[in-house]
C-alpha positions as CSV (number, residue, x, y, z in Angstrom):
1,M,-24.7,-6.8,12.1
2,V,-25.0,-3.3,13.5
3,V,-24.3,-0.2,11.3
4,L,-21.8,2.0,13.1
5,L,-21.5,4.8,10.5
6,D,-23.8,5.6,7.7
7,A,-23.0,8.2,5.0
8,K,-25.9,9.1,2.8
9,N,-26.0,11.1,-0.5
10,I,-22.5,12.7,0.1
11,T,-21.4,15.3,-2.4
12,K,-18.0,17.0,-2.3
13,S,-16.4,19.4,-4.9
14,Y,-13.3,21.5,-5.0
15,G,-14.0,24.5,-7.1
16,T,-16.0,23.3,-10.2
17,D,-14.5,19.8,-10.0
18,P,-16.7,17.3,-8.3
19,L,-15.0,14.5,-6.4
20,F,-18.1,12.5,-5.8
21,E,-21.9,13.1,-6.0
22,G,-24.6,11.3,-4.2
23,L,-22.2,8.8,-2.6
24,D,-23.6,6.3,-0.1
25,L,-21.4,4.2,2.2
26,S,-22.1,2.4,5.4
27,I,-19.7,0.6,7.9
28,S,-20.9,-2.1,10.2
29,D,-19.5,-3.6,13.4
30,T,-18.1,-6.6,11.4
31,D,-16.5,-4.7,8.6
32,R,-12.9,-4.8,7.4
33,L,-13.3,-2.4,4.5
34,A,-10.7,-1.4,2.0
35,I,-11.3,1.9,0.1
36,I,-9.5,2.0,-3.3
37,G,-9.6,4.1,-6.4
38,P,-7.4,6.2,-8.7
39,N,-5.4,9.1,-7.4
40,G,-7.6,12.2,-7.3
41,A,-10.8,10.2,-6.8
42,G,-11.3,11.6,-3.3
43,K,-10.4,8.7,-1.1
44,S,-8.6,10.6,1.6
45,T,-11.2,13.4,1.5
46,L,-14.0,10.8,1.9
47,L,-12.2,9.3,4.9
48,K,-11.9,12.7,6.6
49,I,-15.6,13.3,5.9
50,L,-16.4,10.0,7.6
51,A,-14.2,11.0,10.5
52,G,-16.0,14.3,10.9
53,L,-12.8,16.3,10.1
54,E,-14.0,17.8,6.8
55,P,-17.4,18.9,5.8
56,C,-19.3,17.7,2.8
57,D,-21.1,20.0,0.4
58,S,-24.3,18.1,1.0
59,G,-25.5,14.8,2.5
60,D,-25.3,13.3,6.0
61,V,-22.8,11.3,8.0
62,I,-24.5,9.5,10.9
63,L,-22.3,8.0,13.6
64,R,-24.2,5.6,15.9
65,K,-24.7,7.0,19.4
66,G,-21.9,6.0,21.7
67,V,-19.5,4.9,19.0
68,R,-15.9,6.2,19.3
69,S,-14.4,6.6,15.8
70,I,-10.7,7.2,15.6
71,Y,-8.9,8.5,12.5
72,V,-5.2,7.8,11.8
73,P,-3.9,10.1,9.0
74,Q,-1.3,9.3,6.3
75,S,1.4,11.3,8.2
76,E,1.5,12.9,11.5
77,D,3.8,15.6,13.0
78,F,5.0,14.3,16.4
79,P,6.9,16.4,19.0
80,P,10.4,15.2,18.5
81,D,11.6,15.9,22.1
82,L,8.9,13.8,23.8
83,T,9.5,10.1,24.6
84,L,7.4,7.4,23.1
85,F,5.7,6.8,26.5
86,E,5.1,10.5,27.1
87,W,3.3,11.0,23.8
88,V,1.1,7.9,24.0
89,E,0.5,8.7,27.7
90,Q,-0.9,12.1,26.6
91,V,-3.1,10.5,24.0
92,A,-4.5,8.0,26.5
93,K,-5.0,10.5,29.3
94,K,-6.7,13.0,27.0
95,D,-9.4,10.4,26.3
96,A,-9.6,9.2,29.9
97,I,-8.8,5.6,28.8
98,P,-9.5,3.2,31.7
99,G,-6.3,1.6,32.9
100,W,-4.4,3.9,30.6
101,E,-0.9,3.1,31.9
102,A,-1.3,-0.6,31.2
103,Q,-2.8,0.2,27.8
104,V,0.3,2.4,26.9
105,H,2.7,-0.4,27.9
106,L,0.6,-3.0,26.1
107,W,0.4,-1.2,22.8
108,L,3.9,0.0,22.7
109,G,5.1,-3.5,23.4
110,L,2.8,-5.1,20.8
111,A,4.2,-2.6,18.3
112,G,7.7,-3.8,18.9
113,F,9.1,-0.9,20.8
114,S,11.6,-2.0,23.5
115,D,12.8,1.4,24.8
116,F,9.8,3.5,25.8
117,S,12.1,6.4,26.9
118,Q,13.4,6.9,23.4
119,K,12.8,10.3,21.9
120,I,10.3,10.4,19.0
121,G,12.8,12.4,16.9
122,Q,15.3,9.5,17.1
123,I,13.1,6.9,15.4
124,S,12.6,6.4,11.7
125,G,9.6,7.1,9.5
126,G,8.5,3.5,9.7
127,W,8.6,3.4,13.5
128,Q,6.8,6.8,13.6
129,K,4.0,5.1,11.5
130,R,3.9,2.3,14.1
131,L,3.6,5.0,16.8
132,A,0.7,6.6,15.0
133,L,-1.1,3.3,14.8
134,V,-0.4,2.7,18.5
135,C,-2.1,6.0,19.3
136,G,-5.1,4.9,17.3
137,F,-5.5,1.6,19.1
138,V,-4.7,2.9,22.6
139,Q,-7.8,5.1,22.4
140,Q,-10.0,2.0,22.4
141,P,-12.0,2.8,19.3
142,D,-15.2,1.2,18.3
143,L,-14.3,2.0,14.7
144,L,-10.9,2.7,13.1
145,L,-10.3,4.8,10.0
146,L,-6.8,4.5,8.6
147,D,-5.4,6.5,5.6
148,E,-2.5,4.6,3.9
149,P,-1.4,2.8,7.1
150,T,1.4,0.8,5.3
151,N,3.2,4.0,4.1
152,H,6.8,4.0,5.4
153,L,6.5,0.6,7.0
154,D,9.1,-2.0,6.0
155,W,8.3,-5.7,5.5
156,K,8.3,-6.5,9.2
157,G,6.1,-3.5,9.9
158,I,3.6,-4.4,7.2
159,Y,3.5,-8.0,8.5
160,W,3.0,-6.8,12.1
161,L,0.1,-4.6,10.9
162,E,-1.5,-7.4,8.9
163,N,-1.5,-9.6,12.0
164,L,-2.9,-6.8,14.1
165,L,-5.8,-6.0,11.7
166,T,-6.7,-9.6,11.1
167,Q,-6.8,-10.4,14.8
168,T,-8.5,-7.4,16.2
169,S,-12.2,-7.4,16.9
170,I,-12.4,-3.6,16.1
171,P,-14.1,-2.9,12.7
172,W,-12.1,-0.7,10.4
173,A,-12.0,1.1,7.0
174,L,-8.7,1.9,5.4
175,I,-7.1,3.3,2.2
176,S,-4.2,1.3,0.8
177,H,-2.5,0.6,-2.6
178,D,-0.8,-2.5,-1.2
179,R,-2.6,-5.4,-2.9
180,T,-1.1,-8.2,-0.9
181,F,-2.0,-6.4,2.3
182,L,-5.6,-5.9,1.0
183,N,-5.8,-9.6,0.1
184,R,-4.7,-10.7,3.6
185,T,-6.8,-8.2,5.6
186,A,-9.9,-6.9,3.8
187,R,-13.3,-8.6,3.9
188,A,-14.9,-6.1,1.6
189,V,-13.6,-3.6,-1.0
190,V,-15.2,-0.4,-2.2
191,E,-13.8,1.5,-5.2
192,L,-14.3,5.1,-6.0
193,A,-14.1,5.7,-9.8
194,P,-16.0,7.4,-12.6
195,L,-16.6,3.9,-14.1
196,Y,-19.6,3.3,-11.9
197,P,-23.0,4.9,-12.3
198,E,-23.2,5.8,-8.5
199,G,-19.5,6.6,-8.3
200,T,-18.7,3.6,-6.2
201,F,-18.6,-0.2,-6.5
202,R,-18.6,-2.4,-3.3
203,M,-18.1,-6.1,-3.2
204,E,-17.6,-8.5,-0.3
205,G,-14.3,-10.4,-0.3
206,N,-10.6,-9.6,-0.6
207,Y,-8.9,-7.7,-3.4
208,D,-8.4,-10.6,-5.8
209,Q,-12.1,-11.5,-5.4
210,F,-13.0,-7.9,-6.0
211,L,-11.1,-7.9,-9.2
212,E,-12.9,-10.9,-10.5
213,K,-16.3,-9.3,-9.7
214,R,-15.3,-6.0,-11.2
215,S,-14.1,-7.6,-14.4
216,A,-17.5,-9.3,-14.7
217,F,-19.2,-5.9,-14.1
218,V,-17.1,-4.2,-16.7
219,A,-17.7,-7.0,-19.3
220,E,-21.5,-6.7,-18.7
221,T,-21.3,-2.9,-19.0
222,M,-19.3,-3.2,-22.3
223,Q,-21.9,-5.6,-23.6
224,F,-24.7,-3.2,-22.7
225,R,-22.8,-0.4,-24.4
226,A,-22.5,-2.4,-27.6
227,S,-26.2,-3.2,-27.5
228,L,-27.1,0.4,-26.8
229,A,-24.8,1.7,-29.6
230,N,-26.7,-0.5,-32.1
231,K,-30.0,0.9,-30.9
232,V,-28.7,4.5,-31.0
233,E,-27.4,3.9,-34.6
234,R,-30.9,2.8,-35.7
235,E,-32.5,5.8,-33.9
236,V,-30.0,8.3,-35.3
237,A,-30.8,7.0,-38.8
238,W,-34.5,7.5,-38.1
239,L,-33.9,11.0,-36.8
240,R,-31.9,11.9,-39.9
241,R,-35.0,11.3,-42.0
242,G,-36.5,14.3,-40.2
243,P,-39.5,12.9,-38.4
244,K,-42.1,15.4,-37.2
245,A,-43.2,15.4,-33.6
246,R,-46.8,15.7,-34.8
247,T,-48.1,12.7,-32.8
248,T,-47.6,11.7,-29.2
249,K,-46.0,8.5,-30.4
250,S,-43.5,10.3,-32.6
251,K,-42.6,12.8,-29.9
252,A,-42.1,10.1,-27.4
253,R,-39.8,8.2,-29.8
254,I,-37.7,11.4,-30.4
255,D,-37.4,12.0,-26.7
256,Q,-36.4,8.4,-26.1
257,A,-33.8,8.6,-28.9
258,N,-32.3,11.7,-27.4
259,E,-32.2,10.0,-24.0
260,M,-30.5,7.0,-25.5
261,I,-27.9,9.2,-27.2
262,E,-27.2,10.9,-23.8
263,S,-26.9,7.6,-22.0
264,L,-24.5,6.3,-24.6
265,A,-22.3,9.4,-24.3
266,Q,-22.2,8.9,-20.5
267,L,-21.3,5.3,-20.9
268,H,-18.4,6.3,-23.3
269,S,-17.2,8.7,-20.7
270,R,-17.4,6.2,-17.8
271,L,-15.6,3.5,-19.8
272,Q,-12.9,5.8,-21.1
273,D,-9.4,4.4,-20.5
274,R,-7.8,6.8,-18.0
275,A,-4.7,4.6,-17.4
276,V,-1.1,5.8,-17.8
277,N,0.6,4.4,-20.9
278,I,4.0,3.0,-19.7
279,Q,6.4,1.3,-22.1
280,F,10.1,1.3,-21.3
281,S,12.5,1.4,-24.3
282,S,15.1,-1.2,-24.8
283,T,18.3,-1.3,-26.9
284,E,17.3,-4.9,-27.8
285,R,20.9,-5.8,-26.9
286,K,21.6,-9.6,-26.7
287,T,24.9,-9.6,-24.8
288,K,24.6,-12.4,-22.3
289,K,26.6,-10.7,-19.5
290,L,25.5,-7.1,-19.0
291,V,26.7,-6.6,-15.4
292,T,29.0,-9.0,-13.5
293,L,29.6,-8.6,-9.8
294,E,32.6,-10.5,-8.4
295,S,32.8,-10.7,-4.6
296,V,31.4,-7.1,-4.3
297,R,31.4,-6.0,-0.7
298,K,30.1,-2.9,1.0
299,G,29.9,-1.8,4.6
300,F,29.4,1.3,6.7
301,N,30.9,2.2,10.1
302,G,32.9,-1.0,10.2
303,T,29.8,-3.2,9.6
304,N,29.5,-5.3,6.5
305,L,26.3,-4.9,4.6
306,F,26.7,-7.6,2.0
307,E,29.0,-9.5,-0.3
308,V,27.5,-10.4,-3.7
309,S,28.7,-12.3,-6.7
310,T,26.3,-12.6,-9.6
311,V,25.8,-12.1,-13.4
312,L,23.0,-10.0,-14.8
313,G,21.8,-10.6,-18.3
314,P,18.9,-9.8,-20.7
315,G,15.5,-11.1,-19.7
316,Q,16.4,-11.4,-16.0
317,R,14.1,-9.6,-13.5
318,V,15.7,-9.5,-10.1
319,G,14.0,-8.4,-6.9
320,L,15.9,-7.1,-3.9
321,L,14.3,-7.8,-0.6
322,G,15.1,-6.5,2.9
323,D,14.2,-4.2,5.7
324,N,14.9,-0.5,5.6
325,G,18.7,0.0,6.0
326,S,19.7,-3.4,4.9
327,G,21.6,-2.2,1.9
328,K,19.2,-2.6,-1.0
329,S,19.6,1.0,-2.4
330,T,23.4,0.8,-1.8
331,L,23.6,-2.4,-3.9
332,L,21.5,-0.8,-6.7
333,K,23.9,2.3,-6.8
334,I,26.9,0.0,-7.1
335,M,25.2,-1.8,-10.0
336,A,24.5,1.6,-11.5
337,G,28.2,2.6,-11.1
338,T,27.4,5.7,-9.0
339,L,28.9,4.2,-5.8
340,A,32.1,2.2,-5.5
341,P,32.3,-1.0,-3.5
342,D,34.7,-1.4,-0.6
343,S,36.2,-4.5,-2.4
344,G,35.4,-6.7,-5.3
345,L,34.9,-6.0,-9.0
346,V,32.0,-4.8,-11.1
347,R,32.3,-5.5,-14.9
348,Y,30.0,-3.8,-17.4
349,A,29.4,-4.8,-21.1
350,P,30.8,-2.1,-23.5
351,D,28.7,1.0,-24.0
352,L,26.1,-0.3,-21.5
353,Q,23.0,1.8,-21.2
354,V,21.8,1.9,-17.6
355,V,18.6,3.8,-16.6
356,M,17.8,4.3,-12.9
357,F,14.7,5.4,-11.0
358,D,15.9,6.7,-7.6
359,Q,13.7,6.5,-4.6
360,Q,14.4,10.1,-3.6
361,R,13.6,11.3,-7.1
362,E,16.7,13.5,-7.0
363,Q,16.8,13.5,-10.9
364,L,13.9,16.0,-10.8
365,D,14.6,19.7,-10.5
366,L,11.9,21.0,-8.3
367,D,12.0,24.5,-9.9
368,W,11.5,23.3,-13.4
369,T,8.1,23.5,-15.0
370,L,6.3,20.3,-15.7
371,K,6.6,21.1,-19.4
372,R,10.4,21.5,-19.2
373,A,10.7,18.4,-17.1
374,L,8.8,16.4,-19.7
375,S,10.7,17.9,-22.7
376,E,14.0,19.7,-22.0
377,T,14.6,20.5,-25.6
378,G,11.3,22.3,-26.5
379,D,7.8,21.4,-27.5
380,S,8.4,17.8,-28.5
381,V,10.0,14.6,-27.4
382,I,11.6,11.8,-29.4
383,Y,10.2,8.4,-28.3
384,R,11.2,5.2,-30.1
385,G,12.4,7.3,-33.1
386,Q,9.1,9.3,-33.4
387,S,8.5,12.9,-32.6
388,L,5.6,13.6,-30.2
389,H,4.2,16.9,-29.1
390,V,4.8,17.6,-25.4
391,V,1.0,17.9,-24.8
392,S,0.4,14.4,-26.2
393,W,3.3,13.1,-24.1
394,A,1.9,14.8,-21.0
395,R,-1.6,13.3,-21.6
396,R,-0.1,9.9,-21.9
397,F,0.8,10.2,-18.2
398,R,-2.6,11.7,-17.1
399,F,-1.3,15.3,-17.0
400,Q,-3.6,18.1,-18.2
401,V,-2.6,21.0,-20.4
402,D,-3.2,23.5,-17.6
403,Q,-0.7,21.7,-15.4
404,L,2.2,22.2,-17.8
405,P,3.2,25.7,-16.4
406,L,3.3,24.3,-12.8
407,T,6.6,23.7,-11.2
408,V,7.7,20.2,-10.2
409,R,7.6,21.4,-6.6
410,E,3.8,21.9,-6.9
411,L,3.1,18.3,-8.1
412,S,1.9,15.6,-5.8
413,G,4.0,12.5,-5.0
414,G,2.1,10.4,-7.5
415,E,2.5,13.0,-10.2
416,R,6.2,13.3,-9.6
417,A,6.5,9.5,-9.9
418,R,4.7,9.5,-13.2
419,L,6.9,12.4,-14.4
420,L,10.1,10.5,-13.6
421,I,8.7,7.4,-15.4
422,A,8.0,9.6,-18.4
423,R,11.6,10.9,-18.5
424,L,13.1,7.4,-18.1
425,M,10.9,6.1,-21.0
426,L,12.7,8.4,-23.4
427,R,16.1,6.7,-22.7
428,P,16.6,3.2,-24.3
429,A,18.1,0.9,-21.7
430,D,20.0,-2.3,-21.4
431,V,19.6,-2.4,-17.6
432,L,16.7,-0.9,-15.8
433,L,17.3,-0.2,-12.0
434,L,14.1,0.8,-10.1
435,D,14.3,1.9,-6.4
436,E,10.8,2.0,-5.0
437,P,9.0,3.1,-8.2
438,T,5.6,2.2,-6.7
439,N,5.5,4.9,-4.0
440,D,2.5,7.2,-4.5
441,L,1.2,5.3,-7.6
442,D,-2.5,4.2,-7.7
443,L,-3.6,0.6,-8.4
444,N,-4.4,1.2,-12.1
445,T,-0.9,2.6,-12.7
446,L,0.7,-0.2,-10.8
447,D,-1.0,-2.7,-13.1
448,V,0.2,-0.9,-16.2
449,L,3.8,-0.5,-14.7
450,E,3.9,-4.3,-14.1
451,D,2.8,-5.1,-17.6
452,S,5.5,-2.8,-19.0
453,L,8.2,-4.4,-16.8
454,L,7.1,-7.9,-17.9
455,D,7.5,-6.8,-21.5
456,F,10.9,-5.2,-21.0
457,P,13.5,-7.4,-22.8
458,G,16.6,-6.1,-21.0
459,C,17.7,-6.7,-17.4
460,L,15.5,-5.4,-14.6
461,V,16.6,-5.0,-10.9
462,L,13.7,-3.9,-8.7
463,I,13.5,-2.7,-5.1
464,T,9.9,-2.4,-3.8
465,H,7.8,-3.1,-0.7
466,D,5.0,-4.1,-3.1
467,R,5.0,-7.9,-2.6
468,Y,2.3,-8.3,-5.3
469,M,4.6,-6.7,-7.9
470,L,7.6,-8.7,-6.8
471,Q,5.7,-12.0,-7.1
472,R,4.2,-11.1,-10.5
473,V,7.3,-9.5,-12.1
474,C,10.5,-10.9,-10.7
475,T,12.2,-14.3,-11.6
476,R,15.2,-14.0,-9.2
477,F,15.4,-12.7,-5.7
478,F,18.1,-11.6,-3.3
479,A,17.4,-11.1,0.4
480,L,19.5,-8.6,2.3
481,D,19.5,-8.5,6.1
482,G,22.0,-5.8,6.8
483,Q,24.9,-8.3,7.2
484,S,24.7,-10.4,4.0
485,A,22.9,-11.0,0.8
486,Q,21.8,-14.4,-0.5
487,E,19.7,-15.6,-3.4
488,I,16.4,-17.1,-2.4
489,A,13.7,-19.0,-4.2
490,D,10.9,-16.5,-3.6
491,P,9.7,-13.8,-1.2
492,N,7.6,-16.3,0.8
493,Q,10.7,-18.1,1.8
494,W,12.3,-14.9,3.0
495,E,9.1,-13.8,4.7
496,R,8.8,-17.0,6.8
497,K,12.4,-16.6,8.0
498,M,12.9,-12.9,8.3
499,V,9.6,-11.2,8.6
500,T,8.0,-13.4,11.3
501,P,8.4,-11.3,14.5
502,E,11.6,-12.1,16.3
503,A,12.1,-15.3,14.3
504,S,15.7,-14.6,13.3
505,K,16.9,-13.4,16.7
506,K,19.0,-16.0,18.5
507,T,17.9,-15.2,22.0
508,T,16.3,-17.1,24.8
509,Q,15.1,-14.0,26.6
510,P,11.4,-13.3,26.8
511,S,10.0,-10.6,24.5
512,P,10.4,-7.1,26.2
513,A,7.8,-4.5,26.8
514,Q,4.9,-6.9,27.5
515,P,3.7,-6.0,31.0
516,A,2.7,-8.8,33.4
517,P,-1.0,-9.1,33.9
518,A,-2.3,-7.3,36.9
519,K,-3.9,-9.4,39.7
520,P,-7.7,-9.8,39.6
521,K,-9.6,-7.1,41.3
522,A,-13.3,-6.7,42.1
523,G,-15.1,-5.0,39.3
524,K,-18.0,-5.1,36.9
525,L,-17.2,-8.5,35.3
526,S,-19.8,-11.2,35.1
527,Y,-19.0,-14.5,36.9
528,K,-18.0,-16.1,33.6
529,L,-15.7,-13.2,32.6
530,Q,-14.3,-13.1,36.1
531,L,-13.2,-16.7,35.8
532,E,-11.7,-15.9,32.4
533,W,-9.8,-12.9,34.0
534,E,-8.4,-15.0,36.8
535,G,-7.0,-17.5,34.3
536,M,-5.4,-14.9,32.1
537,E,-2.0,-14.8,33.9
538,S,-1.4,-18.5,33.6
539,R,-2.6,-18.6,30.0
540,I,-0.3,-15.8,29.0
541,L,2.7,-17.4,30.7
542,E,2.0,-20.7,29.0
543,A,1.7,-18.9,25.6
544,E,4.9,-17.1,26.1
545,T,6.7,-20.3,27.1
546,E,5.4,-21.9,23.8
547,L,6.6,-18.8,21.9
548,E,10.1,-19.2,23.3
549,Q,10.2,-22.9,22.5
550,A,8.9,-22.2,19.0
551,K,11.7,-19.6,18.5
552,L,14.3,-22.1,19.6
553,H,12.9,-24.8,17.3
554,A,12.9,-22.4,14.3
555,E,16.6,-21.5,15.0
556,D,17.6,-25.2,15.2
557,P,20.5,-25.7,12.7
558,S,19.5,-29.3,12.1
559,I,16.3,-28.2,10.2
560,A,17.9,-25.3,8.3
561,S,18.3,-27.3,5.1
562,N,15.0,-29.2,5.4
563,G,12.4,-27.0,3.6
564,A,9.3,-28.8,4.9
565,A,10.5,-28.9,8.6
566,L,11.5,-25.2,8.3
567,T,8.1,-24.3,7.0
568,Q,6.4,-26.2,9.9
569,A,8.7,-24.5,12.4
570,Y,7.8,-21.0,11.2
571,D,4.1,-21.8,11.0
572,R,4.4,-22.9,14.7
573,L,6.2,-19.7,15.5
574,H,3.7,-17.5,13.7
575,Q,0.8,-19.2,15.6
576,A,2.5,-18.8,18.9
577,Q,3.2,-15.1,18.3
578,A,-0.4,-14.6,17.3
579,E,-1.7,-16.4,20.4
580,V,0.4,-14.2,22.7
581,E,-0.8,-11.0,21.0
582,S,-4.4,-12.2,21.1
583,L,-4.2,-13.0,24.9
584,Y,-2.7,-9.6,25.7
585,A,-5.4,-7.9,23.6
586,R,-8.1,-9.9,25.5
587,W,-6.5,-9.1,28.8
588,A,-6.7,-5.4,27.9
589,E,-10.4,-5.8,27.0
590,L,-11.2,-7.4,30.4
591,E,-9.3,-4.7,32.3
592,A,-11.2,-2.0,30.4
593,L,-14.5,-3.7,31.4
594,Q,-13.5,-3.7,35.0
595,G,-12.9,0.1,34.9
């Protein structure tokens, strides 16, 4: 194991507010490191410091000599008039990447782009995120630093990135709030939080394993605090008796008592519960049929999106799955009564109370102050029949008093999400419709939100790319593919069928955009590597043949109703796809070695 990047005693503050002090972090050549922590902990700032893009107040960041570190930001402004190929070509040429043209074709193809001449301004945010990641990989980094790489990606995009990061030999460190993604990709997790004496807590393993070890750490810390509190209580009682520091022993005990009191105060501060307090209000209505959809159909531009018939009642928690543009938000708006179906009937129980969280957060007036947005009627809110001062209500959602005069426009994405949740909690609901409520929320808030949704006795319909939340919260699932909607057993079933690359396309044509391997040429390869190089073309052709056969088998109607056979077919398809991508990546490595 070789340390590629070593950050020592890093301190960073904004104004008088320290983000972190004396932070140490190292990244080795085998690391797949997830960086997590509450919003405002300084994760993105730390990543920029590690990338050399932002200075620290004190400390050192040492990058091993010869190591190329590449940083991919949360969002990137691309020139809209350039084509995909032109932009990636510029990136590759700028860094003088060996065999750059083949690299550009390779990575655009692996990312799923089929038309390299398409203008960047014509592609969606999810595909722009893929393009940003392509630009990172095409530079042949020795270390990748990724800030929220799953942002804007749909299910297929996240699945593609998971495969890429688990198969690559490139070490990486990334920031993400996607817990399923972290479980599938990370080998170690480091959390930035005030809870820890050094400001960070690092454990080897994936996210779930990290949670187990963190729980053990917190339990030990709580036990230590209880023991220390007992000692402090005894020492305080002794101090109250007014001992004189006349002897060295007495003075030492007084000093020790004061140190213990200070340590206990620090422990109380570290263990303070900083979580948002989320509890949605219900009308407690028991009507069995709250919303009934009868052959509800909707389409756009002559294309049918879905036709749905179902009954929604109390206690149901329904998850809507599908790629971007498949009609999930459209169906939610029809359920809310804000959009009419093309045909079919939607029936509502009398006086139904529907509360909706919209993805675009259009319910928020950007020019209002935070105080007005929290309480439109004055200095207090009515929550579950009780009057609460707006300051107390704001603190419940981790807002500070000095933020109340700020406009909504000045708030971060996470703060706006918390604000909208605070407003919705004031409205008792029979039906709760949530469209991507997890965007911009940190992991602690996601946990609290999930607990609240599990406790909500009414009907919940949820759209989210957070697979962890879907699995934990929802009891029913509808999958939308842009042409139809069907109820499925669980997200894993839909993922096997719809998210596996190209699995649902009924085509016998080979995957586009994968360039044929160049013929061997004399270069710097050893005899063993030269033999491997010479065999790459036939290996890739064999792997692509297997991939096409696996696709055909997965699409065979005779196994469509056989769950076990279908699972085996998609496992085979996944393995074949992974083999093709692995071979192309290896081919690129060998070409780079040849120069």
